[in-house]
DSSP file (Angstrom, degrees, kcal/mol; ACC not computed):
  #  RESIDUE AA STRUCTURE BP1 BP2  ACC     N-H-->O    O-->H-N    N-H-->O    O-->H-N    TCO  KAPPA ALPHA  PHI   PSI    X-CA   Y-CA   Z-CA
    1    1 A M              0   0    0      0, 0.0    30,-2.1     0, 0.0     2,-0.7   0.000 360.0 360.0 360.0 144.4   24.1  124.8  138.8
    2    2 A K  E     -a   31   0A   0     28,-0.2    60,-2.3    58,-0.1    61,-1.5  -0.844 360.0-169.8 -96.0 115.5   21.2  125.0  136.3
    3    3 A I  E     -ab  32  63A   0     28,-3.3    30,-2.0    -2,-0.7     2,-0.5  -0.890  12.1-160.1-112.9 132.3   19.0  121.9  136.7
    4    4 A G  E     -ab  33  64A   0     59,-2.5    61,-2.6    -2,-0.4     2,-0.8  -0.953   3.2-160.5-109.7 122.6   16.2  120.8  134.4
    5    5 A I  E     -ab  34  65A   0     28,-3.0    30,-2.9    -2,-0.5     2,-0.6  -0.901  12.4-161.9-101.3 108.9   13.6  118.5  135.8
    6    6 A I  E     -ab  35  66A   0     59,-2.9    61,-2.8    -2,-0.8     2,-0.4  -0.825  17.1-178.1 -99.5 117.8   12.0  116.9  132.8
    7    7 A V  E     -ab  36  67A   0     28,-2.7    30,-3.1    -2,-0.6     2,-0.5  -0.935  31.5-170.4-129.8 137.1    8.6  115.4  133.6
    8    8 A H        +     0   0    0     59,-2.2     2,-0.4    -2,-0.4    30,-0.1  -0.997  25.1 171.3-113.8 123.6    5.8  113.5  132.1
    9    9 A S        +     0   0    0     -2,-0.5    -2,-0.0    28,-0.4    59,-0.0  -0.952  18.4 174.4-138.7 115.7    2.9  113.3  134.6
   10   10 A K  S    S+     0   0    0     -2,-0.4    -1,-0.1     1,-0.1    32,-0.0   0.896  88.3  23.8 -85.2 -44.2   -0.5  112.0  133.7
   11   11 A T  S    S-     0   0    0      0, 0.0    -1,-0.1     0, 0.0    -2,-0.0   0.565 108.9-107.4 -99.8 -11.3   -2.2  112.1  137.1
   12   12 A G  S  > S+     0   0    0     -4,-0.0     4,-2.0     4,-0.0     5,-0.1   0.259  92.6 108.3 100.8 -11.1    0.0  114.7  138.8
   13   13 A N  H  > S+     0   0    0      2,-0.2     4,-1.7     1,-0.2     5,-0.1   0.937  81.4  44.3 -65.4 -47.0    1.8  112.3  141.1
   14   14 A T  H  > S+     0   0    0      1,-0.2     4,-2.2     2,-0.2    -1,-0.2   0.891 112.8  52.7 -65.4 -39.0    5.1  112.5  139.2
   15   15 A L  H  > S+     0   0    0      1,-0.2     4,-2.5     2,-0.2    -1,-0.2   0.870 104.2  57.1 -63.6 -36.8    4.8  116.3  139.0
   16   16 A Q  H  X S+     0   0    0     -4,-2.0     4,-1.7     2,-0.2    -1,-0.2   0.916 108.3  45.9 -60.5 -43.8    4.2  116.5  142.8
   17   17 A V  H  X S+     0   0    0     -4,-1.7     4,-2.4     1,-0.2    -2,-0.2   0.910 111.2  53.5 -65.0 -41.8    7.6  114.7  143.3
   18   18 A A  H  X S+     0   0    0     -4,-2.2     4,-2.7     1,-0.2    -2,-0.2   0.890 106.9  51.7 -60.4 -40.4    9.2  117.0  140.8
   19   19 A K  H  X S+     0   0    0     -4,-2.5     4,-2.3     2,-0.2    -1,-0.2   0.881 109.3  49.4 -65.4 -37.7    7.9  120.1  142.6
   20   20 A K  H  X S+     0   0    0     -4,-1.7     4,-2.0     2,-0.2    -2,-0.2   0.909 111.0  50.1 -67.4 -41.2    9.3  118.8  145.9
   21   21 A L  H  X S+     0   0    0     -4,-2.4     4,-2.7     2,-0.2     5,-0.2   0.938 110.1  50.7 -58.5 -47.5   12.7  118.2  144.2
   22   22 A K  H  X S+     0   0    0     -4,-2.7     4,-2.6     1,-0.2     5,-0.2   0.926 108.1  51.9 -57.6 -47.3   12.6  121.7  142.8
   23   23 A K  H  X S+     0   0    0     -4,-2.3     4,-1.9     1,-0.2    -1,-0.2   0.907 112.5  45.9 -57.0 -44.2   11.9  123.3  146.2
   24   24 A N  H  X S+     0   0    0     -4,-2.0     4,-1.1     2,-0.2    -1,-0.2   0.891 112.1  49.8 -68.9 -40.5   14.9  121.4  147.7
   25   25 A F  H  <>S+     0   0    0     -4,-2.7     5,-2.2     2,-0.2     3,-0.2   0.895 109.9  51.2 -66.1 -38.9   17.3  122.2  144.9
   26   26 A I  H ><5S+     0   0    0     -4,-2.6     3,-2.0     1,-0.2    -1,-0.2   0.913 106.2  54.9 -62.8 -42.0   16.3  125.9  145.1
   27   27 A A  H 3<5S+     0   0    0     -4,-1.9    -1,-0.2     1,-0.3    -2,-0.2   0.797 104.8  55.2 -60.3 -27.7   17.0  125.8  148.9
   28   28 A D  T 3<5S-     0   0    0     -4,-1.1    -1,-0.3    -3,-0.2    -2,-0.2   0.456 126.4-103.3 -84.3  -1.3   20.5  124.5  148.0
   29   29 A G  T < 5S+     0   0    0     -3,-2.0    -3,-0.2     1,-0.3     2,-0.2   0.604  75.0 136.4  93.3  12.7   21.1  127.5  145.8
   30   30 A H      < -     0   0    0     -5,-2.2     2,-0.5    -8,-0.1    -1,-0.3  -0.556  57.6-120.0 -90.4 156.8   20.5  126.0  142.3
   31   31 A L  E     -a    2   0A   0    -30,-2.1   -28,-3.3    -2,-0.2     2,-0.4  -0.868  42.7-176.9 -91.2 125.7   18.6  127.4  139.4
   32   32 A V  E     -a    3   0A   0     -2,-0.5     2,-0.4   -30,-0.2   -28,-0.2  -0.982  18.5-178.7-135.7 135.5   15.8  124.9  138.6
   33   33 A N  E     -a    4   0A   0    -30,-2.0   -28,-3.0    -2,-0.4     2,-0.6  -0.989  20.0-142.5-127.2 142.1   13.0  124.6  136.1
   34   34 A I  E     -a    5   0A   0     -2,-0.4     2,-0.6   -30,-0.2   -28,-0.2  -0.920  19.2-167.1 -98.2 124.5   10.4  122.0  135.7
   35   35 A E  E     -a    6   0A   0    -30,-2.9   -28,-2.7    -2,-0.6     2,-0.3  -0.957   8.2-150.1-115.2 116.4    9.8  121.2  132.0
   36   36 A E  E     -a    7   0A   0     -2,-0.6     2,-0.5   -30,-0.2   -28,-0.2  -0.666   4.0-145.1 -90.2 140.9    6.7  119.2  131.3
   37   37 A I        -     0   0    0    -30,-3.1     2,-0.4    -2,-0.3   -28,-0.4  -0.911  22.6-172.6 -99.3 124.8    6.4  116.8  128.3
   38   38 A I  E     -E   54   0B   0     16,-1.4    15,-3.3    -2,-0.5    16,-1.9  -0.975   6.4-162.4-125.9 133.3    2.9  116.8  127.0
   39   39 A A  E >   -E   52   0B   0     -2,-0.4     3,-0.6    13,-0.3    13,-0.3  -0.869  22.8-141.9-113.7 146.6    1.5  114.5  124.3
   40   40 A I  T 3  S+     0   0    0     11,-3.0     2,-0.3    -2,-0.4    12,-0.1   0.783 108.5  39.9 -71.3 -27.8   -1.7  114.9  122.2
   41   41 A N  T >  S+     0   0    0     10,-0.7     3,-2.2     1,-0.1    -1,-0.3  -0.562  71.9 164.1-120.6  65.2   -2.2  111.2  122.5
   42   42 A D  T <  S+     0   0    0     -3,-0.6    36,-0.2    -2,-0.3    -1,-0.1   0.700  71.9  57.4 -58.6 -24.6   -1.2  110.6  126.1
   43   43 A D  T 3  S+     0   0    0     -3,-0.1    -1,-0.3    34,-0.1     7,-0.0   0.449  75.4 126.0 -89.2   0.0   -2.9  107.2  126.2
   44   44 A E    <   -     0   0    0     -3,-2.2    34,-0.1     1,-0.1     6,-0.1  -0.338  44.7-162.6 -60.3 135.8   -0.8  105.8  123.3
   45   45 A R  S    S+     0   0    0      1,-0.1    -1,-0.1    32,-0.1     3,-0.1   0.698  70.7  74.0 -93.2 -22.2    0.9  102.6  124.3
   46   46 A E  S >  S-     0   0    0      1,-0.2     3,-2.2     2,-0.0     4,-0.4  -0.837  70.4-151.2 -97.9 113.0    3.5  102.5  121.5
   47   47 A P  G >  S+     0   0    0      0, 0.0     3,-1.5     0, 0.0    -1,-0.2   0.844  94.2  60.1 -52.2 -38.0    6.3  105.1  122.0
   48   48 A S  G 3  S+     0   0    0      1,-0.3    -2,-0.0    -3,-0.1    -3,-0.0   0.680 103.9  51.7 -67.0 -15.4    6.9  105.5  118.2
   49   49 A K  G <  S+     0   0    0     -3,-2.2    -1,-0.3    -8,-0.0     2,-0.1   0.438  81.7 117.0 -99.3  -1.2    3.3  106.6  117.8
   50   50 A V    <   -     0   0    0     -3,-1.5     2,-0.5    -4,-0.4    -8,-0.1  -0.441  49.2-159.0 -68.2 138.7    3.4  109.3  120.5
   51   51 A R        -     0   0    0     -2,-0.1   -11,-3.0   -10,-0.0   -10,-0.7  -0.971  10.1-147.1-122.8 114.3    2.9  112.9  119.2
   52   52 A L  E     -E   39   0B   0     -2,-0.5   -13,-0.3   -13,-0.3     3,-0.1  -0.581  21.5-179.0 -85.8 140.7    4.2  115.6  121.5
   53   53 A T  E    S+     0   0B   0    -15,-3.3     2,-0.4     1,-0.3   -14,-0.2   0.577  81.4  39.3-106.2 -19.0    2.5  119.0  121.8
   54   54 A K  E     +E   38   0B   0    -16,-1.9   -16,-1.4     2,-0.0    -1,-0.3  -0.956  67.2 179.0-135.3 115.7    5.1  120.4  124.3
   55   55 A V        -     0   0    0     -2,-0.4   -18,-0.1   -18,-0.2   -19,-0.1  -0.954  22.6-135.8-120.3 113.2    8.7  119.5  123.9
   56   56 A P        -     0   0    0      0, 0.0     2,-0.7     0, 0.0   -21,-0.0  -0.350  10.6-131.8 -66.5 145.3   11.2  121.0  126.4
   57   57 A I        +     0   0    0      1,-0.1     3,-0.2    29,-0.0    29,-0.0  -0.896  35.6 169.8 -94.0 116.1   14.5  122.4  125.2
   58   58 A I    >   +     0   0    0     -2,-0.7     3,-1.5     1,-0.1    -1,-0.1   0.525  47.0  89.5-113.9  -6.6   17.0  120.8  127.5
   59   59 A N  T 3  S+     0   0    0      1,-0.3    -1,-0.1    29,-0.0    -2,-0.0   0.638  78.6  69.9 -71.5 -11.0   20.5  121.4  126.3
   60   60 A E  T 3  S+     0   0    0     -3,-0.2    -1,-0.3   -57,-0.0     2,-0.2   0.604  83.3  92.4 -78.9 -10.5   20.7  124.6  128.3
   61   61 A Y    <   -     0   0    0     -3,-1.5   -58,-0.2     1,-0.1     3,-0.1  -0.587  63.4-152.5 -91.1 146.8   20.8  122.7  131.6
   62   62 A D  S    S+     0   0    0    -60,-2.3    31,-0.6     1,-0.3     2,-0.3   0.776  88.3  20.3 -79.0 -29.7   24.0  121.5  133.4
   63   63 A F  E    S-bc   3  93A   0    -61,-1.5   -59,-2.5    29,-0.1     2,-0.4  -0.999  71.7-155.4-144.2 138.8   22.1  118.6  135.0
   64   64 A L  E     -bc   4  94A   0     29,-2.1    31,-1.9    -2,-0.3     2,-0.4  -0.927   5.6-167.6-119.6 142.4   18.9  116.8  134.0
   65   65 A I  E     -bc   5  95A   0    -61,-2.6   -59,-2.9    -2,-0.4     2,-0.5  -0.992  11.9-157.0-124.7 123.2   16.5  114.8  136.1
   66   66 A F  E     -bc   6  96A   0     29,-2.5    31,-2.6    -2,-0.4     2,-0.4  -0.860  12.0-176.5-100.0 130.2   13.9  112.8  134.2
   67   67 A G  E     +bc   7  97A   0    -61,-2.8   -59,-2.2    -2,-0.5    31,-0.2  -0.992  11.6 153.2-129.3 135.3   10.7  111.8  136.0
   68   68 A A  E     - c   0  98A   0     29,-1.7    31,-1.7    -2,-0.4     2,-0.2  -0.986  37.9-107.4-154.0 158.3    7.9  109.7  134.6
   69   69 A P  E     - c   0  99A   0      0, 0.0     7,-1.6     0, 0.0     2,-0.5  -0.484  33.4-113.9 -83.4 161.4    5.0  107.4  135.7
   70   70 A V  E     -F   75   0C   0     29,-2.1     2,-0.4     5,-0.2    31,-0.3  -0.824  33.0-171.6 -90.6 133.2    5.0  103.6  135.2
   71   71 A R  E >   -F   74   0C   0      3,-3.2     3,-0.7    -2,-0.5    37,-0.0  -0.977  67.7 -13.6-130.2 119.9    2.4  102.4  132.8
   72   72 A G  T 3  S-     0   0    0     -2,-0.4    -1,-0.1     1,-0.2     3,-0.1   0.901 127.4 -54.1  60.1  42.9    1.6   98.8  132.3
   73   73 A F  T 3  S+     0   0    0     34,-0.2     2,-0.3     1,-0.2    -1,-0.2   0.734 125.5  84.0  64.2  24.6    4.8   97.6  134.1
   74   74 A A  E <  S-F   71   0C   0     -3,-0.7    -3,-3.2    37,-0.1    -1,-0.2  -0.917  90.4 -73.0-146.2 169.9    6.9   99.8  131.8
   75   75 A L  E     -F   70   0C   0     -2,-0.3    -5,-0.2    -5,-0.2    23,-0.0  -0.394  65.2 -87.7 -63.6 141.6    8.2  103.3  131.4
   76   76 A S     >  -     0   0    0     -7,-1.6     4,-2.7     1,-0.2     3,-0.2  -0.290  33.9-133.7 -48.4 127.6    5.5  105.8  130.2
   77   77 A P  H  > S+     0   0    0      0, 0.0     4,-2.5     0, 0.0     5,-0.2   0.821 105.3  58.9 -57.7 -30.6    5.6  105.7  126.4
   78   78 A V  H  > S+     0   0    0    -36,-0.2     4,-2.4     2,-0.2     5,-0.1   0.944 110.3  40.3 -64.4 -47.5    5.6  109.5  126.3
   79   79 A M  H  > S+     0   0    0     -3,-0.2     4,-3.1     2,-0.2     5,-0.3   0.899 113.7  54.5 -67.7 -40.0    8.8  109.7  128.3
   80   80 A A  H  X S+     0   0    0     -4,-2.7     4,-2.0     1,-0.2    -2,-0.2   0.925 111.2  45.6 -58.8 -44.3   10.3  106.7  126.3
   81   81 A F  H  X S+     0   0    0     -4,-2.5     4,-2.7    -5,-0.2     5,-0.3   0.944 114.4  47.8 -63.1 -48.8    9.6  108.6  123.1
   82   82 A F  H  X S+     0   0    0     -4,-2.4     4,-2.4     1,-0.2    -2,-0.2   0.943 113.9  45.4 -59.5 -50.0   11.0  111.9  124.4
   83   83 A M  H  < S+     0   0    0     -4,-3.1     5,-0.2     1,-0.2    -1,-0.2   0.883 116.7  46.0 -63.4 -37.4   14.2  110.4  125.7
   84   84 A T  H  < S+     0   0    0     -4,-2.0    -1,-0.2    -5,-0.3    -2,-0.2   0.888 120.7  36.6 -71.5 -39.6   14.8  108.3  122.6
   85   85 A Q  H  < S+     0   0    0     -4,-2.7    -2,-0.2    -5,-0.2    -1,-0.2   0.678  93.4  99.3 -91.6 -19.1   14.1  111.1  120.1
   86   86 A S  S  < S-     0   0    0     -4,-2.4     2,-1.1    -5,-0.3   -29,-0.0  -0.288  75.3-124.1 -72.6 156.3   15.5  114.1  121.9
   87   87 A S        +     0   0    0      3,-0.0     2,-0.2     2,-0.0    -1,-0.1  -0.496  41.2 174.4 -97.6  64.0   19.0  115.4  121.0
   88   88 A I        -     0   0    0     -2,-1.1     2,-0.1    -5,-0.2     3,-0.1  -0.512  38.1-107.3 -71.2 135.5   20.4  115.3  124.5
   89   89 A L    >   -     0   0    0     -2,-0.2     3,-1.4     1,-0.1    -1,-0.1  -0.408  37.8-106.0 -65.1 136.3   24.1  116.1  124.5
   90   90 A H  T 3  S+     0   0    0      1,-0.2    35,-0.2    -2,-0.1    34,-0.2  -0.259 102.7  22.4 -58.6 149.2   26.4  113.1  125.0
   91   91 A N  T 3  S+     0   0    0     33,-3.3    -1,-0.2     1,-0.2    34,-0.2   0.520  83.6 151.2  68.9   8.2   28.0  112.9  128.5
   92   92 A K    <   -     0   0    0     -3,-1.4    34,-2.5    32,-0.1     2,-0.4  -0.488  50.4-117.3 -66.3 138.1   25.3  115.1  130.1
   93   93 A K  E     +cd  63 126A   0    -31,-0.6   -29,-2.1    32,-0.2     2,-0.3  -0.660  45.4 168.7 -80.5 130.6   24.9  114.2  133.7
   94   94 A V  E     -cd  64 127A   0     32,-2.3    34,-3.4    -2,-0.4    35,-0.6  -0.954  24.6-165.4-140.1 157.1   21.4  112.9  134.5
   95   95 A S  E     -cd  65 129A   0    -31,-1.9   -29,-2.5    -2,-0.3     2,-0.3  -0.932  16.0-153.9-133.5 161.3   19.3  111.1  137.2
   96   96 A C  E     -cd  66 130A   0     33,-2.1    35,-1.3    -2,-0.3     2,-0.3  -0.971  11.8-179.5-138.0 149.2   15.9  109.5  136.8
   97   97 A F  E     -cd  67 131A   0    -31,-2.6   -29,-1.7    -2,-0.3     2,-0.3  -0.991   7.0-161.6-143.6 155.0   12.9  108.7  138.9
   98   98 A V  E     -cd  68 132A   0     33,-1.9    35,-2.5    -2,-0.3     2,-0.4  -0.956   8.5-148.3-130.2 153.0    9.6  107.0  138.3
   99   99 A T  E     -cd  69 133A   0    -31,-1.7   -29,-2.1    -2,-0.3     2,-0.3  -0.947  20.6-178.0-114.8 143.1    6.3  106.9  140.2
  100  100 A Q  E     - d   0 134A   0     33,-2.5    35,-3.8    -2,-0.4    36,-0.4  -0.988  31.6-135.1-141.3 150.9    4.1  103.9  140.2
  101  101 A F  S    S+     0   0    0     -2,-0.3    35,-1.7   -31,-0.3    -1,-0.1   0.920  81.1  85.0 -68.6 -44.7    0.7  103.0  141.7
  102  102 A F  S    S-     0   0    0      5,-0.3    35,-0.3    33,-0.1    34,-0.2  -0.176  81.4-125.2 -66.8 154.1    1.7   99.6  143.0
  103  103 A P  S    S+     0   0    0      0, 0.0    31,-0.2     0, 0.0    -1,-0.1   0.572  86.8  59.4 -79.3  -9.2    3.4   99.3  146.4
  104  104 A F  S >  S-     0   0    0      1,-0.1     3,-2.1     3,-0.0     5,-0.4  -0.960  75.0-132.8-126.3 138.9    6.5   97.4  145.4
  105  105 A P  G > >S+     0   0    0      0, 0.0     5,-2.7     0, 0.0     3,-0.6   0.804 104.2  64.4 -56.6 -32.2    9.3   98.3  143.0
  106  106 A W  G 3 5S+     0   0    0      1,-0.3     5,-0.0     3,-0.2     2,-0.0   0.571  84.4  79.3 -70.9  -5.8    9.2   94.9  141.3
  107  107 A M  G < 5S-     0   0    0     -3,-2.1    -5,-0.3    -5,-0.1    -1,-0.3  -0.112 132.0 -52.9 -93.8  37.0    5.7   95.6  140.1
  108  108 A G  T <>5S+     0   0    0     -3,-0.6     4,-2.4   -35,-0.2     5,-0.2  -0.071 120.9  90.8 124.9 -33.2    6.8   97.9  137.2
  109  109 A G  H  >5S+     0   0    0     -5,-0.4     4,-2.5    -4,-0.4     5,-0.2   0.928  90.4  46.4 -61.6 -47.5    9.1  100.4  138.8
  110  110 A K  H  ><S+     0   0    0     -5,-2.7     4,-2.3     1,-0.2    -1,-0.2   0.895 112.8  50.9 -63.3 -39.3   12.3   98.4  138.3
  111  111 A Q  H  > S+     0   0    0     -6,-0.4     4,-1.9     2,-0.2   -36,-0.2   0.916 110.7  48.5 -64.4 -42.6   11.4   97.6  134.7
  112  112 A A  H  X S+     0   0    0     -4,-2.4     4,-2.2     1,-0.2    -2,-0.2   0.909 111.3  49.9 -64.3 -42.1   10.7  101.3  134.0
  113  113 A I  H  X S+     0   0    0     -4,-2.5     4,-2.8     1,-0.2    -1,-0.2   0.898 108.0  53.9 -63.4 -39.8   14.0  102.3  135.5
  114  114 A E  H  X S+     0   0    0     -4,-2.3     4,-2.4     2,-0.2    -1,-0.2   0.883 107.5  51.2 -62.1 -37.3   15.8   99.7  133.5
  115  115 A Q  H  X S+     0   0    0     -4,-1.9     4,-2.3     2,-0.2    -2,-0.2   0.925 110.7  48.3 -63.6 -43.8   14.3  101.2  130.3
  116  116 A M  H  X S+     0   0    0     -4,-2.2     4,-2.6     1,-0.2    -2,-0.2   0.920 111.2  50.5 -62.7 -43.1   15.5  104.6  131.4
  117  117 A K  H  X S+     0   0    0     -4,-2.8     4,-2.5     1,-0.2    -1,-0.2   0.921 109.4  51.3 -59.1 -44.3   19.0  103.2  132.1
  118  118 A S  H  X S+     0   0    0     -4,-2.4     4,-2.3     1,-0.2    -1,-0.2   0.904 110.5  47.7 -61.4 -43.0   19.1  101.6  128.6
  119  119 A I  H  X S+     0   0    0     -4,-2.3     4,-1.8     2,-0.2    -1,-0.2   0.922 110.8  52.1 -64.0 -43.4   18.1  104.8  126.9
  120  120 A C  H  <>S+     0   0    0     -4,-2.6     5,-2.9     1,-0.2     4,-0.4   0.907 110.0  48.5 -59.8 -42.7   20.8  106.7  128.9
  121  121 A V  H ><5S+     0   0    0     -4,-2.5     3,-1.2     1,-0.2    -1,-0.2   0.925 110.8  50.4 -62.4 -44.7   23.4  104.2  127.8
  122  122 A S  H 3<5S+     0   0    0     -4,-2.3    -1,-0.2     1,-0.3    -2,-0.2   0.803 113.4  45.9 -65.3 -28.1   22.3  104.4  124.2
  123  123 A K  T 3<5S-     0   0    0     -4,-1.8    -1,-0.3    -5,-0.1   -32,-0.2   0.419 112.3-121.1 -91.5  -0.5   22.6  108.2  124.3
  124  124 A K  T < 5 +     0   0    0     -3,-1.2   -33,-3.3    -4,-0.4     2,-0.2   0.882  56.4 160.2  59.0  41.4   25.9  108.1  126.1
  125  125 A L      < -     0   0    0     -5,-2.9     2,-1.2   -35,-0.2    -1,-0.2  -0.618  48.2-118.6 -89.9 153.5   24.6  110.0  129.1
  126  126 A D  E     -d   93   0A   0    -34,-2.5   -32,-2.3    -2,-0.2     2,-0.5  -0.753  31.0-159.2 -93.7  90.9   26.2  109.9  132.5
  127  127 A L  E     +d   94   0A   0     -2,-1.2   -32,-0.2   -34,-0.2     3,-0.1  -0.612  16.6 174.2 -77.2 119.0   23.5  108.3  134.7
  128  128 A I  E     -     0   0A   0    -34,-3.4     2,-0.3    -2,-0.5   -33,-0.2   0.884  55.6 -10.1 -93.2 -46.3   24.2  109.2  138.3
  129  129 A E  E     -d   95   0A   0    -35,-0.6   -33,-2.1    22,-0.0     2,-0.3  -0.985  49.8-156.7-155.5 158.4   21.2  108.0  140.3
  130  130 A T  E     -d   96   0A   0     -2,-0.3     2,-0.3   -35,-0.2   -33,-0.2  -0.946   9.6-172.2-135.8 159.0   17.7  106.5  140.0
  131  131 A A  E     -d   97   0A   0    -35,-1.3   -33,-1.9    -2,-0.3     2,-0.4  -0.993  10.7-152.5-151.2 151.7   14.7  106.4  142.4
  132  132 A I  E     -d   98   0A   0     -2,-0.3     2,-0.5   -35,-0.2   -33,-0.2  -0.993   4.8-161.0-127.3 131.2   11.3  104.8  142.6
  133  133 A V  E     -d   99   0A   0    -35,-2.5   -33,-2.5    -2,-0.4     2,-0.8  -0.963   9.2-152.2-112.6 120.2    8.2  106.1  144.4
  134  134 A N  E >   -d  100   0A   0     -2,-0.5     3,-1.2   -35,-0.2   -33,-0.2  -0.813   8.5-164.4 -93.3 106.4    5.5  103.6  145.2
  135  135 A W  T 3  S+     0   0    0    -35,-3.8   -34,-0.2    -2,-0.8    -1,-0.2   0.821  82.9  46.8 -68.0 -35.0    2.3  105.7  145.3
  136  136 A S  T 3  S+     0   0    0    -35,-1.7    -1,-0.3   -36,-0.4     2,-0.1   0.409  85.0 117.3 -90.6   5.1    0.0  103.2  147.0
  137  137 A S  S X  S-     0   0    0     -3,-1.2     3,-1.5   -35,-0.3     4,-0.1  -0.430  72.0-130.9 -67.7 143.7    2.6  102.3  149.7
  138  138 A I  T 3  S+     0   0    0      1,-0.3     3,-0.2     2,-0.1    -1,-0.1   0.675 112.0  55.0 -68.5 -13.6    1.5  103.1  153.2
  139  139 A R  T 3> S+     0   0    0      1,-0.2     4,-2.8    -5,-0.1    -1,-0.3  -0.054  70.9 130.4-104.1  30.2    5.0  104.7  153.5
  140  140 A R  H <> S+     0   0    0     -3,-1.5     4,-2.7     1,-0.2     5,-0.2   0.910  71.0  48.0 -53.5 -50.8    4.4  107.0  150.4
  141  141 A N  H  > S+     0   0    0      1,-0.2     4,-2.5    -3,-0.2    -1,-0.2   0.891 113.2  48.8 -61.4 -38.5    5.5  110.2  152.0
  142  142 A K  H  > S+     0   0    0      2,-0.2     4,-2.6     1,-0.2    -1,-0.2   0.912 111.0  50.8 -64.4 -42.0    8.6  108.6  153.4
  143  143 A K  H  X S+     0   0    0     -4,-2.8     4,-2.4     2,-0.2    -2,-0.2   0.894 110.4  49.5 -62.6 -40.8    9.3  107.1  149.9
  144  144 A I  H  X S+     0   0    0     -4,-2.7     4,-2.7    -5,-0.2    -2,-0.2   0.950 112.4  47.2 -62.5 -48.7    8.9  110.6  148.4
  145  145 A N  H  X S+     0   0    0     -4,-2.5     4,-2.5     1,-0.2    -2,-0.2   0.893 112.5  49.6 -61.4 -40.5   11.3  112.1  150.9
  146  146 A E  H  X S+     0   0    0     -4,-2.6     4,-2.5     2,-0.2    -1,-0.2   0.911 112.0  48.0 -64.5 -42.2   13.8  109.3  150.4
  147  147 A A  H  X S+     0   0    0     -4,-2.4     4,-2.6     2,-0.2     5,-0.3   0.922 111.9  49.7 -64.3 -43.9   13.7  109.7  146.6
  148  148 A V  H  X S+     0   0    0     -4,-2.7     4,-2.6     1,-0.2    -2,-0.2   0.934 113.7  45.3 -61.2 -46.8   14.1  113.5  146.9
  149  149 A E  H  X S+     0   0    0     -4,-2.5     4,-1.8     2,-0.2    -1,-0.2   0.901 112.3  51.8 -64.5 -40.9   17.1  113.2  149.2
  150  150 A K  H  < S+     0   0    0     -4,-2.5     4,-0.3     1,-0.2    -2,-0.2   0.925 116.0  40.0 -61.0 -45.9   18.7  110.5  147.1
  151  151 A L  H >< S+     0   0    0     -4,-2.6     3,-1.2     1,-0.2     4,-0.3   0.841 110.2  59.7 -73.8 -33.5   18.4  112.6  143.9
  152  152 A R  H >< S+     0   0    0     -4,-2.6     3,-1.1     1,-0.3    -1,-0.2   0.861 100.1  56.7 -61.6 -36.8   19.3  115.8  145.7
  153  153 A R  T 3< S+     0   0    0     -4,-1.8    -1,-0.3     1,-0.2    -2,-0.2   0.603  92.8  71.8 -72.3 -10.4   22.7  114.3  146.7
  154  154 A T  T <         0   0    0     -3,-1.2    -1,-0.2    -4,-0.3    -2,-0.2   0.647 360.0 360.0 -81.3 -13.6   23.5  113.6  143.0
  155  155 A V    <         0   0    0     -3,-1.1    -1,-0.2    -4,-0.3    -2,-0.1   0.441 360.0 360.0 -95.1 360.0   24.1  117.3  142.2
């Protein structure tokens, strides 16, 4: 299967999880690319004002995984803009994950995932699974491994 991992990563944490996912999917025999979303105004808080400098072409993939950081208890505006504005094919199978600084999912992770779910519903995407990685948790590595395994089983 051809898998696209579509990532917005400001600090590199989300990209680190994406790279681990890629490694595991390749070990399973899949073709995998990480496609980064890059904005000229990465600190913009309003999704409608985001201006992208790198926009992945995603319709070639059989399965998509979207990964983004949590910013201000919400989904990264860059990812929100991309997911809302992209021409993702209806009924495409997708999974989503977020990384967040705070140690508990209720401190922004759940809200960001709910935003991703809402966008997926509006785009008529087939959302298979979601995961949250709490970066400041003392169990961070365990959380990363659990998220990777959870998302790996969706393909």
